[in-house]
C-alpha positions, 0 to 999 in steps of 0.5 A: 489458508492452513499452510500460511498459518504455520509460516510464522511459527519459526522463532518468531514473537508469539503476537506475530501469528495474531498480527498476521491474521488481523492484517491479513482480514484488514487487508481483504477488506481494503484490496476487495473494494480496491479491486472494484472502486475504478471500475464502479466509479466508471460505471455508476458515475459515467466518469469514464476511465481517466476520470475513474482513474483519479478518483482511485488515486485520489482515494488511495493516496489520502489513504496513506496520507492519513497515515502520518496523522495516525502514527501522532494519535497513537504516539501521544493519545491512544497507543498503537492498539487503541488506534488499530481498534478505532480505524478497524471500526471506521474501515468497516462502517465505511464498507457499509456505507459505500453499499448506498449507491449515492454520490454522498454515501460514496464519498462518505464511505471513501472518508470514512475508510480513509480515516480508518486506514490511517488509525489502522494501516501504520500503527499495526505496522508499527507494533510488529517492529515493537516485537523485536529488540533493537539489533534483532536479526529476525526483524526483517524476516517478521516482517516479510512474513507480516507481509505475506498475511498482507498478501494472503488478504490481498489474494483473496479479496479481489477474488470474492469481492471482485466476483460477488461485485462484477456478478451480483452488483457492487454493493455486495461485492462492498459488502464483502469487504466489510464483514472481513473488516469486522473479522480482522477485528475480531482477531485483534482484539481477541488476540491483544494478550499475546502482544505483551503490552507492545503498543499500550496506552501512552502515560497519563492517556488512561481512559476513555476521554482521548478515545472521545477527542480522538473521534472527534478529531477523526470525524472532522478529519472526515468531512474534510477528506468528503470535502477534498473529494469533490475537488480533485483539481486541488489534490495535487497541491495538497499531496506535495504540500504535506509531502513537502511538510512532511519532509521539513519537520523531519529534517527540522527535528533531525538537526536537533539530534546528535549526529547518529540519529541526523545522518539516519533521519536524512537517510531515512528521507532520501529512502521516501522519495525512492518509495514515492517513485516506486509506488507512482508506477507500481500503482497502475495496477488498480486503475491502469492496469485494470482497465487494461484487464478489462478492455485489452486482455484476452481473459477468456479460458475454455470458453470462460471468460474471468472477471477481470478483477480476477487480476488484482491477486496475481500480484498477491500469489507472487508475492506469497510465492517469492516471499519465503524465497526472500526471507531464505535469500536475505537470510544466507546473504546475512550469514555470509555478510554479503546481504545488500545494504538497504539503499542498494535493495531500493536501487534493484528494486526499482528496476523490475518497473521497468522490466515489467512495462517492458514486457508489456509493451513487447506483447503489445507490439506482438498483438499485429491488428488485435484488439487485445493480448493474451493474459500471460503478458499482464500476468508476467508484468505483475510477477515481475513488479512483484520482485521489485516490491519484496525489495522495497516495501518490507525492507522498508517497513523494517527500516523505518523501525529501525531508522526512527527515534524511539520517540517518533516511530509513529510520525516517521511510519506515518512519513513512510506511508505519506511518501506512499500516498503522493506515489499513489495520487501520481500513480492516479495522475498517470492513469488518467493520461492513459485513459484520456488517451482513449478520446471522449468514449475513455476507452483506451486502446493499445497503443495508448498504452505504449504511448504512457508506458514507454517513458515510464519503463525509461523513468524505472531504468533510470532512477533504479541505476541512479539510486543504485550509484548514490547508495554507498553515499545513503548507506554512510547516512544509516550507520550501520542499520542494515 
């Protein structure tokens, strides 16, 4: 951890230090719970792999869907700083509610996690963007560094929460995640002075009144989400409608602006669809690939069986290893004026998804009559998918802060997370198809994965190449934003 702490000191605003660690602990909370969720649902509520995967997809999609409301609340009522604090407290409460092993507390805890993350996640990212002036070349590097904080938390969380949950009981894993969230809040609130007022209270919204209003509104939202979690057949319609509404609102506003802002809003909308596709395939990690690690991967090392949830740390390890390389790569390419445009990076980022699924399918084809494959094949998939993530996620976060009009920064960041939401629910549907292929027992075999991952591989190659082809047209819409 000491090495990671030294990373943000290379000429970046002091507030990045604090945000790095606050986000690290929040991601510890989120990924600790995420590593356990599908296993917990399948074993506690007897849903089978398919049902657990769909619940996982519903939860993760709702987490990101509420981001646009969290952005609105910050822009209009709270300010980003107070939104982060209120959201973090709700997330911690949700983790501790999950410790009670009843369906009521399960859905209630998830609902609190969803609304809390909706306030926390887009607004802490928005504060990072506000630390840099327009045109500051350090912005992309700052977001990659911030992304390393995310993944430091994501690395540690499955090792601790996953081990505790699988060894001593799910509730204790959730407790560890809740403690992590509390540490994140202490870090953030103790370092507010370093932000120099960035993300402060909107004019005229001082005092406790707006906070009380948001808490009441978010409590009602949590109740609605509780009901929605019990009606997952509605989720596809809800997610599709919300994404459609986001696109209509963004484009509607765009056509009231002057040409440059209008074109940039159209360009960022196109980026949202590429992002949605990416996460639909990438987010197999916590659902179908998590069950693949449990049922179809040889996890034995010198006679010891590694917890299946530990594979959730592989992506984070790769991020921590590769992110500094990408920081230097983008810097060198920028200095030589050869830095790929944002749309090109998106196209490049989609292609490794197909490569990762291709590697796993190759490993399955070499398994013969065995019911498991060596863990290196699964690790290779995660490594390849990480390369794609580094081309899309930090670049996309930075792009949203650059392309959004100042008065809409929170809303645009929320739209970014809404696209992730739709991708996550689509990921749940895809993972459900894998689990359903396993028959009544709900346990998929190697060939069941091939039947679903082969089309996913082909689609990744197709969409990646298509986006590279249209990249010059999209880049024109961005009017020099890189």
